[in-house]
PyMOL Python script that loads the backbone (N, CA, C, O; Angstrom):
from pymol import cmd

cmd.read_pdbstr("""\
ATOM      1  N   MET A   1      52.195  -4.430 -44.783  1.00  0.00           N
ATOM      2  CA  MET A   1      53.555  -4.706 -44.368  1.00  0.00           C
ATOM      3  C   MET A   1      53.738  -6.199 -44.147  1.00  0.00           C
ATOM      4  O   MET A   1      52.820  -6.913 -43.745  1.00  0.00           O
ATOM      5  N   ARG A   2      54.925  -6.631 -44.417  1.00  0.00           N
ATOM      6  CA  ARG A   2      55.280  -8.030 -44.169  1.00  0.00           C
ATOM      7  C   ARG A   2      55.373  -8.257 -42.656  1.00  0.00           C
ATOM      8  O   ARG A   2      55.790  -7.369 -41.913  1.00  0.00           O
ATOM      9  N   VAL A   3      54.981  -9.450 -42.210  1.00  0.00           N
ATOM     10  CA  VAL A   3      55.096  -9.823 -40.795  1.00  0.00           C
ATOM     11  C   VAL A   3      56.172 -10.896 -40.682  1.00  0.00           C
ATOM     12  O   VAL A   3      56.136 -11.909 -41.381  1.00  0.00           O
ATOM     13  N   ARG A   4      57.133 -10.653 -39.785  1.00  0.00           N
ATOM     14  CA  ARG A   4      58.217 -11.613 -39.568  1.00  0.00           C
ATOM     15  C   ARG A   4      58.245 -11.985 -38.088  1.00  0.00           C
ATOM     16  O   ARG A   4      58.162 -11.122 -37.215  1.00  0.00           O
ATOM     17  N   TRP A   5      58.363 -13.265 -37.827  1.00  0.00           N
ATOM     18  CA  TRP A   5      58.438 -13.770 -36.449  1.00  0.00           C
ATOM     19  C   TRP A   5      59.894 -14.013 -36.085  1.00  0.00           C
ATOM     20  O   TRP A   5      60.648 -14.580 -36.875  1.00  0.00           O
ATOM     21  N   THR A   6      60.291 -13.586 -34.895  1.00  0.00           N
ATOM     22  CA  THR A   6      61.614 -13.959 -34.397  1.00  0.00           C
ATOM     23  C   THR A   6      61.554 -15.420 -33.956  1.00  0.00           C
ATOM     24  O   THR A   6      60.474 -15.967 -33.733  1.00  0.00           O
ATOM     25  N   GLN A   7      62.711 -16.035 -33.833  1.00  0.00           N
ATOM     26  CA  GLN A   7      62.752 -17.419 -33.352  1.00  0.00           C
ATOM     27  C   GLN A   7      62.157 -17.512 -31.953  1.00  0.00           C
ATOM     28  O   GLN A   7      61.469 -18.480 -31.625  1.00  0.00           O
ATOM     29  N   THR A   8      62.423 -16.505 -31.133  1.00  0.00           N
ATOM     30  CA  THR A   8      61.895 -16.490 -29.765  1.00  0.00           C
ATOM     31  C   THR A   8      60.375 -16.487 -29.776  1.00  0.00           C
ATOM     32  O   THR A   8      59.745 -17.285 -29.081  1.00  0.00           O
ATOM     33  N   ALA A   9      59.785 -15.594 -30.560  1.00  0.00           N
ATOM     34  CA  ALA A   9      58.323 -15.496 -30.609  1.00  0.00           C
ATOM     35  C   ALA A   9      57.706 -16.782 -31.157  1.00  0.00           C
ATOM     36  O   ALA A   9      56.686 -17.251 -30.652  1.00  0.00           O
ATOM     37  N   PHE A  10      58.327 -17.345 -32.187  1.00  0.00           N
ATOM     38  CA  PHE A  10      57.809 -18.577 -32.772  1.00  0.00           C
ATOM     39  C   PHE A  10      57.874 -19.719 -31.760  1.00  0.00           C
ATOM     40  O   PHE A  10      56.954 -20.534 -31.677  1.00  0.00           O
ATOM     41  N   ALA A  11      58.957 -19.777 -30.995  1.00  0.00           N
ATOM     42  CA  ALA A  11      59.088 -20.808 -29.954  1.00  0.00           C
ATOM     43  C   ALA A  11      58.040 -20.603 -28.865  1.00  0.00           C
ATOM     44  O   ALA A  11      57.451 -21.570 -28.381  1.00  0.00           O
ATOM     45  N   GLU A  12      57.806 -19.350 -28.477  1.00  0.00           N
ATOM     46  CA  GLU A  12      56.786 -19.065 -27.462  1.00  0.00           C
ATOM     47  C   GLU A  12      55.404 -19.493 -27.943  1.00  0.00           C
ATOM     48  O   GLU A  12      54.614 -20.030 -27.167  1.00  0.00           O
ATOM     49  N   LEU A  13      55.111 -19.257 -29.218  1.00  0.00           N
ATOM     50  CA  LEU A  13      53.824 -19.669 -29.775  1.00  0.00           C
ATOM     51  C   LEU A  13      53.670 -21.189 -29.692  1.00  0.00           C
ATOM     52  O   LEU A  13      52.600 -21.687 -29.342  1.00  0.00           O
ATOM     53  N   GLY A  14      54.725 -21.915 -30.010  1.00  0.00           N
ATOM     54  CA  GLY A  14      54.694 -23.372 -29.902  1.00  0.00           C
ATOM     55  C   GLY A  14      54.490 -23.844 -28.474  1.00  0.00           C
ATOM     56  O   GLY A  14      53.768 -24.811 -28.229  1.00  0.00           O
ATOM     57  N   GLU A  15      55.126 -23.161 -27.533  1.00  0.00           N
ATOM     58  CA  GLU A  15      54.960 -23.509 -26.117  1.00  0.00           C
ATOM     59  C   GLU A  15      53.526 -23.268 -25.657  1.00  0.00           C
ATOM     60  O   GLU A  15      52.967 -24.062 -24.900  1.00  0.00           O
ATOM     61  N   ILE A  16      52.940 -22.177 -26.114  1.00  0.00           N
ATOM     62  CA  ILE A  16      51.549 -21.864 -25.759  1.00  0.00           C
ATOM     63  C   ILE A  16      50.634 -22.977 -26.261  1.00  0.00           C
ATOM     64  O   ILE A  16      49.795 -23.492 -25.523  1.00  0.00           O
ATOM     65  N   ARG A  17      50.811 -23.335 -27.525  1.00  0.00           N
ATOM     66  CA  ARG A  17      49.959 -24.384 -28.104  1.00  0.00           C
ATOM     67  C   ARG A  17      50.131 -25.700 -27.352  1.00  0.00           C
ATOM     68  O   ARG A  17      49.145 -26.356 -27.016  1.00  0.00           O
ATOM     69  N   SER A  18      51.358 -26.084 -27.091  1.00  0.00           N
ATOM     70  CA  SER A  18      51.617 -27.349 -26.391  1.00  0.00           C
ATOM     71  C   SER A  18      51.007 -27.362 -24.998  1.00  0.00           C
ATOM     72  O   SER A  18      50.409 -28.355 -24.583  1.00  0.00           O
ATOM     73  N   TYR A  19      51.158 -26.264 -24.285  1.00  0.00           N
ATOM     74  CA  TYR A  19      50.640 -26.173 -22.919  1.00  0.00           C
ATOM     75  C   TYR A  19      49.116 -26.321 -22.901  1.00  0.00           C
ATOM     76  O   TYR A  19      48.570 -27.078 -22.098  1.00  0.00           O
ATOM     77  N   ILE A  20      48.445 -25.601 -23.778  1.00  0.00           N
ATOM     78  CA  ILE A  20      46.977 -25.658 -23.811  1.00  0.00           C
ATOM     79  C   ILE A  20      46.509 -27.008 -24.346  1.00  0.00           C
ATOM     80  O   ILE A  20      45.535 -27.572 -23.847  1.00  0.00           O
ATOM     81  N   ALA A  21      47.199 -27.523 -25.357  1.00  0.00           N
ATOM     82  CA  ALA A  21      46.787 -28.770 -26.004  1.00  0.00           C
ATOM     83  C   ALA A  21      46.887 -29.984 -25.088  1.00  0.00           C
ATOM     84  O   ALA A  21      46.250 -31.005 -25.346  1.00  0.00           O
ATOM     85  N   LYS A  22      47.680 -29.886 -24.020  1.00  0.00           N
ATOM     86  CA  LYS A  22      47.743 -31.009 -23.073  1.00  0.00           C
ATOM     87  C   LYS A  22      46.360 -31.333 -22.528  1.00  0.00           C
ATOM     88  O   LYS A  22      46.016 -32.501 -22.346  1.00  0.00           O
ATOM     89  N   ASP A  23      45.574 -30.303 -22.269  1.00  0.00           N
ATOM     90  CA  ASP A  23      44.225 -30.493 -21.730  1.00  0.00           C
ATOM     91  C   ASP A  23      43.143 -30.453 -22.799  1.00  0.00           C
ATOM     92  O   ASP A  23      42.109 -31.110 -22.674  1.00  0.00           O
ATOM     93  N   ASN A  24      43.390 -29.669 -23.862  1.00  0.00           N
ATOM     94  CA  ASN A  24      42.355 -29.482 -24.869  1.00  0.00           C
ATOM     95  C   ASN A  24      43.013 -29.133 -26.209  1.00  0.00           C
ATOM     96  O   ASN A  24      43.284 -27.962 -26.473  1.00  0.00           O
ATOM     97  N   PRO A  25      43.272 -30.137 -27.056  1.00  0.00           N
ATOM     98  CA  PRO A  25      43.937 -29.878 -28.336  1.00  0.00           C
ATOM     99  C   PRO A  25      43.215 -28.857 -29.217  1.00  0.00           C
ATOM    100  O   PRO A  25      43.860 -28.043 -29.878  1.00  0.00           O
ATOM    101  N   ALA A  26      41.889 -28.898 -29.228  1.00  0.00           N
ATOM    102  CA  ALA A  26      41.137 -27.944 -30.052  1.00  0.00           C
ATOM    103  C   ALA A  26      41.335 -26.515 -29.559  1.00  0.00           C
ATOM    104  O   ALA A  26      41.434 -25.587 -30.361  1.00  0.00           O
ATOM    105  N   ALA A  27      41.391 -26.339 -28.258  1.00  0.00           N
ATOM    106  CA  ALA A  27      41.606 -25.002 -27.697  1.00  0.00           C
ATOM    107  C   ALA A  27      43.008 -24.500 -28.029  1.00  0.00           C
ATOM    108  O   ALA A  27      43.185 -23.321 -28.336  1.00  0.00           O
ATOM    109  N   GLY A  28      43.999 -25.375 -27.971  1.00  0.00           N
ATOM    110  CA  GLY A  28      45.359 -24.984 -28.337  1.00  0.00           C
ATOM    111  C   GLY A  28      45.419 -24.480 -29.764  1.00  0.00           C
ATOM    112  O   GLY A  28      46.063 -23.472 -30.055  1.00  0.00           O
ATOM    113  N   LYS A  29      44.745 -25.186 -30.643  1.00  0.00           N
ATOM    114  CA  LYS A  29      44.699 -24.785 -32.049  1.00  0.00           C
ATOM    115  C   LYS A  29      43.969 -23.452 -32.209  1.00  0.00           C
ATOM    116  O   LYS A  29      44.399 -22.602 -32.988  1.00  0.00           O
ATOM    117  N   ALA A  30      42.873 -23.266 -31.481  1.00  0.00           N
ATOM    118  CA  ALA A  30      42.087 -22.028 -31.575  1.00  0.00           C
ATOM    119  C   ALA A  30      42.883 -20.813 -31.105  1.00  0.00           C
ATOM    120  O   ALA A  30      42.811 -19.745 -31.713  1.00  0.00           O
ATOM    121  N   VAL A  31      43.632 -20.974 -30.038  1.00  0.00           N
ATOM    122  CA  VAL A  31      44.434 -19.855 -29.519  1.00  0.00           C
ATOM    123  C   VAL A  31      45.508 -19.473 -30.530  1.00  0.00           C
ATOM    124  O   VAL A  31      45.699 -18.291 -30.815  1.00  0.00           O
ATOM    125  N   VAL A  32      46.204 -20.455 -31.070  1.00  0.00           N
ATOM    126  CA  VAL A  32      47.253 -20.174 -32.050  1.00  0.00           C
ATOM    127  C   VAL A  32      46.657 -19.524 -33.299  1.00  0.00           C
ATOM    128  O   VAL A  32      47.232 -18.578 -33.839  1.00  0.00           O
ATOM    129  N   LEU A  33      45.530 -20.017 -33.752  1.00  0.00           N
ATOM    130  CA  LEU A  33      44.870 -19.428 -34.918  1.00  0.00           C
ATOM    131  C   LEU A  33      44.537 -17.960 -34.665  1.00  0.00           C
ATOM    132  O   LEU A  33      44.752 -17.116 -35.535  1.00  0.00           O
ATOM    133  N   ARG A  34      44.018 -17.657 -33.489  1.00  0.00           N
ATOM    134  CA  ARG A  34      43.674 -16.271 -33.162  1.00  0.00           C
ATOM    135  C   ARG A  34      44.920 -15.390 -33.128  1.00  0.00           C
ATOM    136  O   ARG A  34      44.901 -14.270 -33.638  1.00  0.00           O
ATOM    137  N   ILE A  35      45.987 -15.882 -32.539  1.00  0.00           N
ATOM    138  CA  ILE A  35      47.233 -15.107 -32.496  1.00  0.00           C
ATOM    139  C   ILE A  35      47.739 -14.854 -33.919  1.00  0.00           C
ATOM    140  O   ILE A  35      48.200 -13.755 -34.226  1.00  0.00           O
ATOM    141  N   GLU A  36      47.656 -15.853 -34.777  1.00  0.00           N
ATOM    142  CA  GLU A  36      48.075 -15.683 -36.173  1.00  0.00           C
ATOM    143  C   GLU A  36      47.186 -14.675 -36.897  1.00  0.00           C
ATOM    144  O   GLU A  36      47.681 -13.890 -37.706  1.00  0.00           O
ATOM    145  N   GLN A  37      45.880 -14.682 -36.619  1.00  0.00           N
ATOM    146  CA  GLN A  37      44.973 -13.703 -37.227  1.00  0.00           C
ATOM    147  C   GLN A  37      45.330 -12.282 -36.801  1.00  0.00           C
ATOM    148  O   GLN A  37      45.354 -11.360 -37.615  1.00  0.00           O
ATOM    149  N   VAL A  38      45.603 -12.128 -35.520  1.00  0.00           N
ATOM    150  CA  VAL A  38      45.946 -10.799 -34.999  1.00  0.00           C
ATOM    151  C   VAL A  38      47.258 -10.312 -35.606  1.00  0.00           C
ATOM    152  O   VAL A  38      47.367  -9.142 -35.973  1.00  0.00           O
ATOM    153  N   THR A  39      48.250 -11.184 -35.719  1.00  0.00           N
ATOM    154  CA  THR A  39      49.524 -10.740 -36.289  1.00  0.00           C
ATOM    155  C   THR A  39      49.366 -10.368 -37.764  1.00  0.00           C
ATOM    156  O   THR A  39      50.026  -9.442 -38.238  1.00  0.00           O
ATOM    157  N   ALA A  40      48.511 -11.068 -38.485  1.00  0.00           N
ATOM    158  CA  ALA A  40      48.247 -10.696 -39.878  1.00  0.00           C
ATOM    159  C   ALA A  40      47.606  -9.312 -39.941  1.00  0.00           C
ATOM    160  O   ALA A  40      47.934  -8.515 -40.820  1.00  0.00           O
ATOM    161  N   ARG A  41      46.705  -9.027 -39.023  1.00  0.00           N
ATOM    162  CA  ARG A  41      46.068  -7.705 -38.974  1.00  0.00           C
ATOM    163  C   ARG A  41      47.097  -6.624 -38.647  1.00  0.00           C
ATOM    164  O   ARG A  41      47.026  -5.513 -39.172  1.00  0.00           O
ATOM    165  N   LEU A  42      48.049  -6.953 -37.779  1.00  0.00           N
ATOM    166  CA  LEU A  42      49.113  -5.992 -37.465  1.00  0.00           C
ATOM    167  C   LEU A  42      49.921  -5.653 -38.716  1.00  0.00           C
ATOM    168  O   LEU A  42      50.425  -4.538 -38.842  1.00  0.00           O
ATOM    169  N   GLY A  43      50.045  -6.593 -39.627  1.00  0.00           N
ATOM    170  CA  GLY A  43      50.726  -6.319 -40.889  1.00  0.00           C
ATOM    171  C   GLY A  43      49.992  -5.280 -41.717  1.00  0.00           C
ATOM    172  O   GLY A  43      50.616  -4.503 -42.440  1.00  0.00           O
ATOM    173  N   ARG A  44      48.677  -5.264 -41.616  1.00  0.00           N
ATOM    174  CA  ARG A  44      47.869  -4.280 -42.353  1.00  0.00           C
ATOM    175  C   ARG A  44      47.755  -2.957 -41.604  1.00  0.00           C
ATOM    176  O   ARG A  44      47.692  -1.892 -42.219  1.00  0.00           O
ATOM    177  N   PHE A  45      47.731  -3.029 -40.289  1.00  0.00           N
ATOM    178  CA  PHE A  45      47.571  -1.835 -39.449  1.00  0.00           C
ATOM    179  C   PHE A  45      48.625  -1.857 -38.338  1.00  0.00           C
ATOM    180  O   PHE A  45      48.288  -2.099 -37.180  1.00  0.00           O
ATOM    181  N   PRO A  46      49.876  -1.611 -38.667  1.00  0.00           N
ATOM    182  CA  PRO A  46      50.958  -1.804 -37.702  1.00  0.00           C
ATOM    183  C   PRO A  46      50.921  -0.892 -36.481  1.00  0.00           C
ATOM    184  O   PRO A  46      51.538  -1.214 -35.466  1.00  0.00           O
ATOM    185  N   ARG A  47      50.236   0.203 -36.546  1.00  0.00           N
ATOM    186  CA  ARG A  47      50.209   1.114 -35.397  1.00  0.00           C
ATOM    187  C   ARG A  47      49.010   0.862 -34.473  1.00  0.00           C
ATOM    188  O   ARG A  47      48.721   1.673 -33.593  1.00  0.00           O
ATOM    189  N   MET A  48      48.322  -0.252 -34.674  1.00  0.00           N
ATOM    190  CA  MET A  48      47.176  -0.597 -33.818  1.00  0.00           C
ATOM    191  C   MET A  48      47.580  -0.784 -32.369  1.00  0.00           C
ATOM    192  O   MET A  48      46.825  -0.438 -31.460  1.00  0.00           O
ATOM    193  N   GLY A  49      48.746  -1.319 -32.152  1.00  0.00           N
ATOM    194  CA  GLY A  49      49.187  -1.619 -30.794  1.00  0.00           C
ATOM    195  C   GLY A  49      49.570  -0.377 -30.017  1.00  0.00           C
ATOM    196  O   GLY A  49      49.759   0.700 -30.583  1.00  0.00           O
ATOM    197  N   SER A  50      49.678  -0.544 -28.727  1.00  0.00           N
ATOM    198  CA  SER A  50      50.070   0.545 -27.827  1.00  0.00           C
ATOM    199  C   SER A  50      51.578   0.531 -27.627  1.00  0.00           C
ATOM    200  O   SER A  50      52.215  -0.522 -27.659  1.00  0.00           O
ATOM    201  N   ALA A  51      52.134   1.712 -27.421  1.00  0.00           N
ATOM    202  CA  ALA A  51      53.558   1.814 -27.100  1.00  0.00           C
ATOM    203  C   ALA A  51      53.797   1.210 -25.716  1.00  0.00           C
ATOM    204  O   ALA A  51      52.919   1.238 -24.853  1.00  0.00           O
ATOM    205  N   THR A  52      54.985   0.671 -25.522  1.00  0.00           N
ATOM    206  CA  THR A  52      55.371   0.127 -24.215  1.00  0.00           C
ATOM    207  C   THR A  52      56.481   1.001 -23.638  1.00  0.00           C
ATOM    208  O   THR A  52      56.881   1.994 -24.247  1.00  0.00           O
ATOM    209  N   ASP A  53      56.967   0.628 -22.478  1.00  0.00           N
ATOM    210  CA  ASP A  53      58.086   1.352 -21.867  1.00  0.00           C
ATOM    211  C   ASP A  53      59.405   1.101 -22.604  1.00  0.00           C
ATOM    212  O   ASP A  53      60.357   1.866 -22.457  1.00  0.00           O
ATOM    213  N   SER A  54      59.454   0.040 -23.388  1.00  0.00           N
ATOM    214  CA  SER A  54      60.663  -0.269 -24.159  1.00  0.00           C
ATOM    215  C   SER A  54      60.627   0.504 -25.476  1.00  0.00           C
ATOM    216  O   SER A  54      59.635   0.428 -26.200  1.00  0.00           O
ATOM    217  N   PRO A  55      61.678   1.239 -25.797  1.00  0.00           N
ATOM    218  CA  PRO A  55      61.691   2.045 -27.022  1.00  0.00           C
ATOM    219  C   PRO A  55      61.411   1.219 -28.272  1.00  0.00           C
ATOM    220  O   PRO A  55      62.060   0.202 -28.517  1.00  0.00           O
ATOM    221  N   GLY A  56      60.439   1.669 -29.056  1.00  0.00           N
ATOM    222  CA  GLY A  56      60.109   1.029 -30.322  1.00  0.00           C
ATOM    223  C   GLY A  56      59.244  -0.208 -30.224  1.00  0.00           C
ATOM    224  O   GLY A  56      58.797  -0.723 -31.250  1.00  0.00           O
ATOM    225  N   VAL A  57      58.996  -0.698 -29.033  1.00  0.00           N
ATOM    226  CA  VAL A  57      58.208  -1.927 -28.868  1.00  0.00           C
ATOM    227  C   VAL A  57      56.748  -1.564 -28.628  1.00  0.00           C
ATOM    228  O   VAL A  57      56.424  -0.712 -27.800  1.00  0.00           O
ATOM    229  N   ARG A  58      55.880  -2.234 -29.376  1.00  0.00           N
ATOM    230  CA  ARG A  58      54.441  -2.032 -29.238  1.00  0.00           C
ATOM    231  C   ARG A  58      53.819  -3.349 -28.766  1.00  0.00           C
ATOM    232  O   ARG A  58      54.437  -4.408 -28.875  1.00  0.00           O
ATOM    233  N   VAL A  59      52.599  -3.274 -28.245  1.00  0.00           N
ATOM    234  CA  VAL A  59      51.917  -4.473 -27.746  1.00  0.00           C
ATOM    235  C   VAL A  59      50.459  -4.424 -28.178  1.00  0.00           C
ATOM    236  O   VAL A  59      49.837  -3.362 -28.218  1.00  0.00           O
ATOM    237  N   PHE A  60      49.928  -5.605 -28.503  1.00  0.00           N
ATOM    238  CA  PHE A  60      48.520  -5.711 -28.893  1.00  0.00           C
ATOM    239  C   PHE A  60      47.973  -7.030 -28.352  1.00  0.00           C
ATOM    240  O   PHE A  60      48.643  -8.060 -28.439  1.00  0.00           O
ATOM    241  N   PRO A  61      46.747  -7.007 -27.788  1.00  0.00           N
ATOM    242  CA  PRO A  61      46.175  -8.235 -27.226  1.00  0.00           C
ATOM    243  C   PRO A  61      45.571  -9.141 -28.294  1.00  0.00           C
ATOM    244  O   PRO A  61      45.087  -8.672 -29.324  1.00  0.00           O
ATOM    245  N   ALA A  62      45.607 -10.432 -28.035  1.00  0.00           N
ATOM    246  CA  ALA A  62      44.996 -11.424 -28.922  1.00  0.00           C
ATOM    247  C   ALA A  62      43.642 -11.825 -28.343  1.00  0.00           C
ATOM    248  O   ALA A  62      43.400 -12.996 -28.051  1.00  0.00           O
ATOM    249  N   LEU A  63      42.776 -10.846 -28.184  1.00  0.00           N
ATOM    250  CA  LEU A  63      41.460 -11.090 -27.586  1.00  0.00           C
ATOM    251  C   LEU A  63      40.647 -12.058 -28.418  1.00  0.00           C
ATOM    252  O   LEU A  63      40.758 -12.040 -29.643  1.00  0.00           O
ATOM    253  N   PRO A  64      39.845 -12.891 -27.812  1.00  0.00           N
ATOM    254  CA  PRO A  64      39.402 -12.905 -26.426  1.00  0.00           C
ATOM    255  C   PRO A  64      40.335 -13.673 -25.493  1.00  0.00           C
ATOM    256  O   PRO A  64      40.020 -13.874 -24.320  1.00  0.00           O
ATOM    257  N   PHE A  65      41.480 -14.099 -26.014  1.00  0.00           N
ATOM    258  CA  PHE A  65      42.410 -14.874 -25.192  1.00  0.00           C
ATOM    259  C   PHE A  65      43.373 -13.944 -24.459  1.00  0.00           C
ATOM    260  O   PHE A  65      43.642 -12.841 -24.935  1.00  0.00           O
ATOM    261  N   PRO A  66      43.889 -14.366 -23.324  1.00  0.00           N
ATOM    262  CA  PRO A  66      44.737 -13.485 -22.505  1.00  0.00           C
ATOM    263  C   PRO A  66      46.211 -13.497 -22.924  1.00  0.00           C
ATOM    264  O   PRO A  66      47.101 -13.695 -22.097  1.00  0.00           O
ATOM    265  N   TYR A  67      46.450 -13.285 -24.208  1.00  0.00           N
ATOM    266  CA  TYR A  67      47.823 -13.265 -24.712  1.00  0.00           C
ATOM    267  C   TYR A  67      48.140 -11.907 -25.313  1.00  0.00           C
ATOM    268  O   TYR A  67      47.287 -11.261 -25.922  1.00  0.00           O
ATOM    269  N   LEU A  68      49.388 -11.487 -25.127  1.00  0.00           N
ATOM    270  CA  LEU A  68      49.857 -10.204 -25.636  1.00  0.00           C
ATOM    271  C   LEU A  68      50.937 -10.448 -26.682  1.00  0.00           C
ATOM    272  O   LEU A  68      51.819 -11.288 -26.503  1.00  0.00           O
ATOM    273  N   ILE A  69      50.852  -9.705 -27.763  1.00  0.00           N
ATOM    274  CA  ILE A  69      51.823  -9.802 -28.849  1.00  0.00           C
ATOM    275  C   ILE A  69      52.700  -8.557 -28.792  1.00  0.00           C
ATOM    276  O   ILE A  69      52.208  -7.435 -28.915  1.00  0.00           O
ATOM    277  N   PHE A  70      53.992  -8.759 -28.605  1.00  0.00           N
ATOM    278  CA  PHE A  70      54.952  -7.660 -28.551  1.00  0.00           C
ATOM    279  C   PHE A  70      55.672  -7.606 -29.894  1.00  0.00           C
ATOM    280  O   PHE A  70      56.155  -8.625 -30.387  1.00  0.00           O
ATOM    281  N   TYR A  71      55.743  -6.414 -30.481  1.00  0.00           N
ATOM    282  CA  TYR A  71      56.326  -6.301 -31.812  1.00  0.00           C
ATOM    283  C   TYR A  71      56.990  -4.944 -32.024  1.00  0.00           C
ATOM    284  O   TYR A  71      56.764  -3.995 -31.274  1.00  0.00           O
ATOM    285  N   THR A  72      57.809  -4.883 -33.059  1.00  0.00           N
ATOM    286  CA  THR A  72      58.427  -3.631 -33.484  1.00  0.00           C
ATOM    287  C   THR A  72      58.120  -3.435 -34.965  1.00  0.00           C
ATOM    288  O   THR A  72      57.745  -4.374 -35.668  1.00  0.00           O
ATOM    289  N   ILE A  73      58.284  -2.218 -35.416  1.00  0.00           N
ATOM    290  CA  ILE A  73      58.133  -1.897 -36.832  1.00  0.00           C
ATOM    291  C   ILE A  73      59.523  -1.500 -37.320  1.00  0.00           C
ATOM    292  O   ILE A  73      60.096  -0.508 -36.869  1.00  0.00           O
ATOM    293  N   GLU A  74      60.052  -2.291 -38.245  1.00  0.00           N
ATOM    294  CA  GLU A  74      61.423  -2.088 -38.718  1.00  0.00           C
ATOM    295  C   GLU A  74      61.496  -2.243 -40.230  1.00  0.00           C
ATOM    296  O   GLU A  74      61.048  -3.247 -40.783  1.00  0.00           O
ATOM    297  N   ALA A  75      62.055  -1.255 -40.881  1.00  0.00           N
ATOM    298  CA  ALA A  75      62.335  -1.333 -42.325  1.00  0.00           C
ATOM    299  C   ALA A  75      61.168  -1.915 -43.121  1.00  0.00           C
ATOM    300  O   ALA A  75      61.352  -2.820 -43.934  1.00  0.00           O
ATOM    301  N   GLY A  76      59.978  -1.394 -42.883  1.00  0.00           N
ATOM    302  CA  GLY A  76      58.825  -1.820 -43.660  1.00  0.00           C
ATOM    303  C   GLY A  76      58.251  -3.171 -43.294  1.00  0.00           C
ATOM    304  O   GLY A  76      57.495  -3.747 -44.076  1.00  0.00           O
ATOM    305  N   GLU A  77      58.586  -3.686 -42.139  1.00  0.00           N
ATOM    306  CA  GLU A  77      57.980  -4.945 -41.711  1.00  0.00           C
ATOM    307  C   GLU A  77      57.655  -4.914 -40.223  1.00  0.00           C
ATOM    308  O   GLU A  77      58.278  -4.194 -39.443  1.00  0.00           O
ATOM    309  N   VAL A  78      56.666  -5.713 -39.858  1.00  0.00           N
ATOM    310  CA  VAL A  78      56.289  -5.886 -38.460  1.00  0.00           C
ATOM    311  C   VAL A  78      57.061  -7.105 -37.960  1.00  0.00           C
ATOM    312  O   VAL A  78      56.961  -8.192 -38.529  1.00  0.00           O
ATOM    313  N   VAL A  79      57.825  -6.911 -36.900  1.00  0.00           N
ATOM    314  CA  VAL A  79      58.637  -8.001 -36.352  1.00  0.00           C
ATOM    315  C   VAL A  79      58.021  -8.436 -35.027  1.00  0.00           C
ATOM    316  O   VAL A  79      58.032  -7.685 -34.051  1.00  0.00           O
ATOM    317  N   ILE A  80      57.485  -9.652 -35.002  1.00  0.00           N
ATOM    318  CA  ILE A  80      56.885 -10.197 -33.788  1.00  0.00           C
ATOM    319  C   ILE A  80      58.030 -10.650 -32.884  1.00  0.00           C
ATOM    320  O   ILE A  80      58.790 -11.554 -33.231  1.00  0.00           O
ATOM    321  N   ARG A  81      58.142 -10.011 -31.725  1.00  0.00           N
ATOM    322  CA  ARG A  81      59.254 -10.263 -30.802  1.00  0.00           C
ATOM    323  C   ARG A  81      58.922 -11.310 -29.746  1.00  0.00           C
ATOM    324  O   ARG A  81      59.729 -12.192 -29.452  1.00  0.00           O
ATOM    325  N   ASN A  82      57.716 -11.198 -29.179  1.00  0.00           N
ATOM    326  CA  ASN A  82      57.306 -12.112 -28.104  1.00  0.00           C
ATOM    327  C   ASN A  82      55.803 -12.287 -28.135  1.00  0.00           C
ATOM    328  O   ASN A  82      55.067 -11.412 -28.591  1.00  0.00           O
ATOM    329  N   VAL A  83      55.360 -13.434 -27.642  1.00  0.00           N
ATOM    330  CA  VAL A  83      53.942 -13.693 -27.394  1.00  0.00           C
ATOM    331  C   VAL A  83      53.882 -14.237 -25.977  1.00  0.00           C
ATOM    332  O   VAL A  83      54.451 -15.288 -25.682  1.00  0.00           O
ATOM    333  N   ARG A  84      53.193 -13.519 -25.104  1.00  0.00           N
ATOM    334  CA  ARG A  84      53.174 -13.883 -23.684  1.00  0.00           C
ATOM    335  C   ARG A  84      51.761 -13.868 -23.133  1.00  0.00           C
ATOM    336  O   ARG A  84      50.912 -13.089 -23.566  1.00  0.00           O
ATOM    337  N   HIS A  85      51.529 -14.745 -22.171  1.00  0.00           N
ATOM    338  CA  HIS A  85      50.279 -14.695 -21.415  1.00  0.00           C
ATOM    339  C   HIS A  85      50.272 -13.378 -20.652  1.00  0.00           C
ATOM    340  O   HIS A  85      51.312 -12.941 -20.160  1.00  0.00           O
ATOM    341  N   ALA A  86      49.121 -12.749 -20.553  1.00  0.00           N
ATOM    342  CA  ALA A  86      49.025 -11.429 -19.923  1.00  0.00           C
ATOM    343  C   ALA A  86      49.461 -11.426 -18.459  1.00  0.00           C
ATOM    344  O   ALA A  86      49.846 -10.382 -17.934  1.00  0.00           O
ATOM    345  N   SER A  87      49.406 -12.571 -17.800  1.00  0.00           N
ATOM    346  CA  SER A  87      49.801 -12.624 -16.391  1.00  0.00           C
ATOM    347  C   SER A  87      51.315 -12.772 -16.204  1.00  0.00           C
ATOM    348  O   SER A  87      51.823 -12.628 -15.092  1.00  0.00           O
ATOM    349  N   ARG A  88      52.026 -13.056 -17.284  1.00  0.00           N
ATOM    350  CA  ARG A  88      53.483 -13.233 -17.199  1.00  0.00           C
ATOM    351  C   ARG A  88      54.207 -11.899 -17.233  1.00  0.00           C
ATOM    352  O   ARG A  88      53.671 -10.879 -17.668  1.00  0.00           O
ATOM    353  N   ARG A  89      55.437 -11.944 -16.761  1.00  0.00           N
ATOM    354  CA  ARG A  89      56.290 -10.754 -16.799  1.00  0.00           C
ATOM    355  C   ARG A  89      56.508 -10.345 -18.255  1.00  0.00           C
ATOM    356  O   ARG A  89      56.688 -11.189 -19.133  1.00  0.00           O
ATOM    357  N   ARG A  90      56.490  -9.057 -18.486  1.00  0.00           N
ATOM    358  CA  ARG A  90      56.699  -8.555 -19.843  1.00  0.00           C
ATOM    359  C   ARG A  90      58.164  -8.690 -20.240  1.00  0.00           C
ATOM    360  O   ARG A  90      59.054  -8.606 -19.394  1.00  0.00           O
ATOM    361  N   PRO A  91      58.410  -8.900 -21.538  1.00  0.00           N
ATOM    362  CA  PRO A  91      59.807  -9.016 -21.985  1.00  0.00           C
ATOM    363  C   PRO A  91      60.544  -7.687 -21.837  1.00  0.00           C
ATOM    364  O   PRO A  91      59.930  -6.620 -21.836  1.00  0.00           O
ATOM    365  N   ARG A  92      61.841  -7.767 -21.714  1.00  0.00           N
ATOM    366  CA  ARG A  92      62.669  -6.546 -21.616  1.00  0.00           C
ATOM    367  C   ARG A  92      63.212  -6.168 -22.961  1.00  0.00           C
ATOM    368  O   ARG A  92      63.928  -5.174 -23.081  1.00  0.00           O
TER     369      ARG A  92
END
""", "prot")
cmd.dss("prot")
cmd.show_as("cartoon", "prot")
cmd.util.cbc("prot")
cmd.orient("prot")
């Protein structure tokens, strides 16, 4: 399945990289790379994630980093809705 990022999710990914890169540019790059790898895998196995309380929204961790990828499956594509640190409030 094709993977599509919403503007919100793409902006969140940029914020994550910028925040981490302030202290460690290599770590910022590594976290973003891992999140991108996980989202590509979701394109191949879209039901890997767990259902959430929000209808149609699934979540999958970007291990070993503490980030969660929130996504939906729509019309043959995986839509990345949000990328959040696990300690942050979940999107509505």
